[in-house]
C-alpha positions as CSV (number, residue, x, y, z in Angstrom):
1,X,20.3,2.7,15.4
2,X,19.8,4.2,11.9
3,X,19.9,0.7,10.3
4,X,17.1,-0.5,12.5
5,X,15.0,2.5,11.6
6,X,15.5,1.8,7.9
7,X,14.4,-1.8,8.5
8,X,11.2,-0.6,10.2
9,X,10.1,1.7,7.4
10,X,9.1,-1.0,4.9
11,X,7.2,-2.9,7.6
12,X,5.4,0.2,8.6
13,X,4.5,0.9,5.0
14,X,3.2,-2.6,4.5
15,X,1.0,-2.3,7.6
16,X,-0.3,1.1,6.6
17,X,-1.4,-0.1,3.2
18,X,-4.2,-2.2,4.6
19,X,-5.8,-0.2,7.5
20,X,-9.1,-2.2,7.5
21,X,-7.5,-5.6,8.1
22,X,-8.0,-6.9,11.7
23,X,-6.7,-10.4,11.1
24,X,-5.3,-12.4,8.2
25,X,-3.6,-15.8,8.2
26,X,-3.1,-18.5,5.6
27,X,-2.1,-22.1,6.4
28,X,-0.2,-24.2,4.0
29,X,-1.6,-27.7,3.6
30,X,0.8,-30.6,4.1
31,X,2.1,-31.8,0.7
32,X,-0.7,-29.7,-1.0
33,X,-3.4,-32.2,0.0
34,X,-6.6,-31.2,1.8
35,X,-7.8,-34.4,3.4
36,X,-11.5,-34.8,4.1
37,X,-10.9,-35.2,7.9
38,X,-8.4,-32.3,8.0
39,X,-10.0,-29.2,9.5
40,X,-8.2,-25.9,9.0
41,X,-8.8,-23.7,12.1
42,X,-8.2,-20.1,12.8
43,X,-8.6,-18.1,16.1
44,X,-8.9,-14.3,16.0
45,X,-9.8,-11.5,18.3
46,X,-12.7,-9.1,17.6
47,X,-11.6,-5.8,19.1
48,X,-14.9,-3.9,19.2
49,X,-18.6,-4.6,18.8
50,X,-19.5,-1.1,17.7
51,X,-18.1,-1.9,14.2
52,X,-19.2,-4.2,11.4
53,X,-16.8,-6.7,9.9
54,X,-16.4,-8.6,6.6
55,X,-15.1,-12.2,6.9
56,X,-13.4,-13.9,4.0
57,X,-12.0,-17.2,3.0
58,X,-8.6,-17.3,1.2
59,X,-7.9,-20.3,-1.1
60,X,-4.7,-21.0,-3.0
61,X,-4.7,-23.7,-5.7
62,X,-2.2,-24.9,-8.3
63,X,-3.1,-24.6,-12.0
64,X,-3.5,-28.3,-12.4
65,X,-6.2,-28.7,-9.7
66,X,-8.4,-31.4,-11.3
67,X,-11.8,-29.6,-10.8
68,X,-13.1,-26.2,-11.8
69,X,-14.7,-25.5,-8.4
70,X,-14.3,-26.3,-4.7
71,X,-17.0,-27.0,-2.1
72,X,-16.1,-26.3,1.5
73,X,-18.0,-25.6,4.7
74,X,-17.1,-22.9,7.2
75,X,-18.1,-22.7,10.8
76,X,-17.8,-19.6,13.0
77,X,-18.0,-20.2,16.7
78,X,-17.6,-18.0,19.8
79,X,-15.4,-18.7,22.8
80,X,-17.9,-21.0,24.4
81,X,-18.3,-23.1,21.2
82,X,-21.7,-21.7,20.2
83,X,-22.0,-21.8,16.4
84,X,-22.8,-18.3,15.1
85,X,-22.6,-19.1,11.4
86,X,-22.2,-22.2,9.3
87,X,-22.6,-22.6,5.5
88,X,-21.6,-24.8,2.6
89,X,-19.8,-22.6,0.0
90,X,-18.9,-23.2,-3.6
91,X,-16.1,-21.2,-5.3
92,X,-15.2,-21.4,-9.0
93,X,-11.5,-21.7,-9.4
94,X,-11.5,-22.0,-13.2
95,X,-13.9,-21.0,-16.0
96,X,-16.0,-24.2,-16.5
97,X,-16.0,-23.8,-20.3
98,X,-12.5,-22.5,-21.1
99,X,-10.6,-23.8,-18.2
100,X,-9.0,-20.4,-17.7
101,X,-8.0,-19.9,-14.0
102,X,-9.7,-17.3,-11.9
103,X,-8.1,-15.4,-9.1
104,X,-4.8,-13.6,-9.0
105,X,-1.9,-15.7,-10.2
106,X,1.8,-15.9,-10.0
107,X,3.3,-18.7,-12.0
108,X,1.0,-21.7,-11.7
109,X,-0.5,-20.7,-8.3
110,X,-3.8,-18.8,-8.0
111,X,-5.2,-17.0,-5.0
112,X,-8.9,-16.5,-4.4
113,X,-10.8,-14.5,-1.8
114,X,-14.5,-15.3,-1.1
115,X,-16.8,-13.3,1.1
116,X,-18.3,-15.4,3.9
117,X,-20.1,-12.7,6.0
118,X,-20.7,-9.1,5.0
119,X,-21.1,-6.3,7.5
120,X,-21.3,-8.8,10.3
121,X,-22.1,-7.7,13.9
122,X,-20.1,-9.8,16.3
123,X,-22.1,-10.2,19.6
124,X,-19.1,-9.6,21.9
125,X,-15.5,-8.7,22.0
126,X,-13.0,-11.5,22.3
127,X,-11.8,-14.7,20.6
128,X,-13.7,-16.4,17.8
129,X,-12.9,-19.6,15.9
130,X,-13.3,-20.1,12.2
131,X,-13.0,-23.7,10.8
132,X,-12.9,-24.9,7.2
133,X,-13.6,-28.4,5.9
134,X,-13.5,-29.5,2.3
135,X,-16.7,-31.0,1.0
136,X,-15.7,-32.5,-2.3
137,X,-16.4,-36.1,-3.3
138,X,-12.8,-37.1,-2.9
139,X,-11.2,-37.9,0.5
140,X,-8.0,-36.2,-0.5
141,X,-7.9,-33.1,-2.7
142,X,-4.6,-32.6,-4.4
143,X,-3.2,-29.2,-5.4
144,X,-5.0,-27.0,-2.8
145,X,-2.0,-25.3,-1.5
146,X,-3.4,-23.2,1.4
147,X,-6.5,-22.1,3.1
148,X,-6.8,-18.8,4.9
149,X,-9.1,-16.4,6.7
150,X,-9.3,-12.6,6.7
151,X,-11.3,-10.3,9.0
152,X,-11.6,-6.7,8.1
153,X,-13.5,-3.7,9.5
154,X,-16.1,-2.4,7.0
155,X,-14.6,0.9,5.6
156,X,-16.0,4.2,6.7
157,X,-16.7,3.2,10.3
């Protein structure tokens, strides 16, 4: 009994450190390739409509990614498939002049978070779908390790 309590304490501390997070998931891309026809899809629940939410994209790339930036499109849909938001986004992964990587890094991997929707009012409680598609000029992008999504409640609500 005491051992199980000690195991739950670190989990509780980790959860308590990020009270605004409603949903976060990252999906590893097979063999670190993001193919043009490979959509990365997330489903999440919006618990309340009396709050505003920030929606983010998470991108992890390797240091030897051959471009300084990444173009991708996101699509946010409700449960009936109605598109609520869709936009082509560009994120700089490296400084275009120096080649220095942006983001937080560990070894040769770098994580980036990009705001998609700020203080967004979801029209109803329930399930939503967020889909990502790469929009680069190559059919297969090497060294994009994972794509993720994060939904958080705007602080102070």
